[in-house]
C-alpha angles and dihedrals in degrees: 000000000000113000111246140177107268099178141005121202140173142147131224091217120043112241094022127105119309114244124210118227133193092212141354142186109248108209131187089264096045140273113350108260096004114145092347089159134034139185132246132192129229090286092051092251122146113266120216130180099255122132116341090006091067092108089069089079090062090068117089119210130197126182126199104206094193095054093029088228123151120201128187123198108205125210092254091057096255120132130222119188146149147140110312097219120169118244136174121358119243139168113243129196106239112184090331092311128102117251123181112228142159129237117249101201118196148118091291095075093076094048093046092047091052091052094046094047091231138059111287133169134207118240139169134201140180088265094044117208097312121118099223093171093061110014103041122216097297138013128219133195129181117232086224090061090052090052091049090053090049090054092051091049092046095234129132099221128021115199109234090210089077088074097045094218124167099219133028116200122204124196097049131116114246109293093355087137089069088072092062096074109131094008128111110247125194112220113176107309092336133082122215134185113214110226106184151327123289113236113213133235139190094283088080090063090065125094107235090215095056107017089230128122109251106147128053096224092159093058090047091052092047090051098051105016102030094099096044114118105241143147090251133024120260092022120201118160130349139257124224143194119228115245095174123019119222149134118294123194134184106266095029116137120255115208133172107228 
């Protein structure tokens, strides 16, 4: 079976709900529009959706680049939106490193703070909310790897959104994608070069439909992947740099070159 793209996902605001796409433009810096914005706390530190902040991933964000309008769909069905205009400059703490950003003040701050259980603010920067130093421009996960994890956990279906990956690849043996590190890989019209494994954290224990921890994915990874030689502990999926930008669609072939 030819390996093919089985899903594409991204989010306009880091830590919020993952959105499924039929196609996307993969640029040198990552998926177009992915993690354009991120959240910071009162000390300007990056906010993720771990622990009590899990409900953040129940909020869906959409951004109209032409109108520069950001819209949030809240879990209760209400909508908060407005013009996402850049305000004051500030230096945020992004995974212990400084990142210059600009405030994006608007009606969303109150809704996001309520979901996070603490005051948070929306910001944007030239780098967006992506962690290029660790995560690369795009992330890939084989559907076979997801099935293997489901077997270890003893569940019938394992929601891929737990792992917040950009591209799912069907037609691979479990963890076959790990063998692509350092190779050029054609994905749709683009070419990527996988750089390393993605080590997993507590976010993967959370159900994307509820924001609550309900599966011990970390123990499962420690049990069956703990001894695997990898660039990060508890590896599940890979991150890649983009050697050739291009369009990627669900159903496109994926081929190591």
